C-alpha positions in Angstrom: 135.4 172.9 136.3 132.1 173.5 135.6 129.7 170.8 135.2 126.8 171.1 133.0 123.4 169.9 134.3 120.1 169.5 132.5 116.6 168.9 133.5 114.9 166.1 133.2 112.3 167.8 131.2 114.8 169.4 129.0 115.7 167.4 125.9 118.0 169.0 122.9 116.4 169.0 119.6 118.2 167.3 117.4 116.8 168.7 114.4 115.2 165.4 112.8 111.4 166.3 114.4 111.9 164.2 117.5 109.6 166.1 119.9 108.5 165.5 123.5 105.4 163.4 123.9 103.8 166.2 126.5 104.0 168.2 124.0 100.7 170.1 122.9 101.2 169.4 119.5 101.7 165.3 120.0 99.0 165.0 122.8 96.3 166.4 120.3 97.5 163.6 117.9 97.6 161.0 120.1 94.3 159.3 121.5 93.3 159.4 125.2 93.4 157.2 127.4 90.6 158.4 129.6 88.5 157.1 126.8 87.5 153.5 127.6 84.3 153.7 126.4 84.4 152.7 123.0 82.8 148.9 122.6 85.4 146.5 121.3 84.1 145.2 117.8 84.5 141.6 117.0 86.0 141.3 113.2 82.5 140.3 111.6 81.6 143.9 113.1 84.2 145.6 111.2 84.4 143.3 107.8 80.3 144.6 108.0 81.7 148.0 108.7 84.2 148.3 106.0 81.6 146.3 103.1 79.7 150.0 103.7 82.8 151.7 101.8 82.2 149.4 98.6 79.4 150.1 96.4 76.3 147.4 96.0 77.8 146.1 92.9 81.4 145.5 94.1 79.5 143.6 96.9 77.2 141.4 94.9 79.9 140.5 92.7 82.2 139.5 95.5 79.6 137.8 97.0 78.6 136.1 93.9 82.3 135.0 93.2 82.6 133.6 96.8 79.9 131.1 96.4 80.6 130.0 92.8 84.5 129.1 94.3 82.5 127.5 97.5 80.6 125.7 95.0 83.5 124.5 92.6 85.7 123.5 95.6 82.4 121.4 96.9 82.1 119.9 93.4 86.0 118.6 92.8 85.9 117.2 96.3 83.2 115.1 95.1 84.6 114.3 92.0 87.7 113.2 93.5 86.0 111.2 95.9 83.9 109.2 93.1 87.1 109.0 90.7 89.4 107.5 93.6 86.5 105.1 94.6 86.2 104.0 91.0 90.0 103.9 90.4 90.9 101.5 93.7 87.2 99.2 93.2 88.0 98.8 89.7 91.5 97.9 90.2 90.7 95.6 92.6 88.2 94.0 90.7 90.7 93.5 87.6 93.5 92.7 89.7 92.1 90.0 92.0 92.0 87.3 89.9 95.4 88.0 88.3 97.1 87.7 91.9 95.0 84.8 93.0 96.2 83.1 90.1 99.9 83.7 90.2 99.3 82.8 93.9 98.1 79.4 92.7 100.6 78.8 90.6 103.4 79.3 92.8 101.6 76.9 95.1 101.3 74.1 92.6 105.2 74.9 91.9 106.1 74.8 95.1 103.9 71.1 95.6 105.8 69.8 92.2 109.0 70.4 94.3 108.0 69.0 97.4 107.1 65.7 95.6 110.1 65.8 93.3 112.6 65.7 96.9 110.2 63.3 98.4 109.9 61.1 95.3 114.0 61.3 94.4 116.0 63.0 97.6 117.0 66.5 98.1 119.2 67.2 94.9 116.7 66.9 92.5 114.6 69.2 93.7 117.7 71.8 94.0 117.7 71.5 90.6 115.7 74.5 88.6 113.5 73.4 85.8 114.5 72.6 82.6 114.5 75.5 81.0 113.2 79.3 81.6 109.5 79.3 83.1 109.8 75.7 83.6 109.2 74.8 80.1 111.8 72.6 78.0 114.0 74.6 75.6 112.9 74.8 71.7 114.9 73.0 69.1 116.8 75.6 67.2 115.1 76.5 64.0 116.7 74.8 60.9 116.9 76.4 57.9 
């Protein structure tokens, strides 16, 4: 029996474009690890470098658009703050007296029920008011 041994440096070509990374064609395409002299650029430096590939009118239009969007967002935020303050302060001014009046009417009703209970006993306080809303029922309309 014969065994086929391959050296590790030899690879079979699958025909799919695979090649050894140590081949001269690939080495010329890969960056050299020895060149660590390049300074790392910050994101801002890269963006400034990218702006140079666009003409000046495009850069000016982009800048003006960004400034306009910023001003619009500030204006919308200011408007929403003002509108929220107006809505809640107005609702407090408009609805606070109504709430106080309803609470006062409920307190008066509770005091009447308590007086009725003291004067007539517990069974009279349990019976509700004579009609809906505490008012006696109106007589029927005769035609």
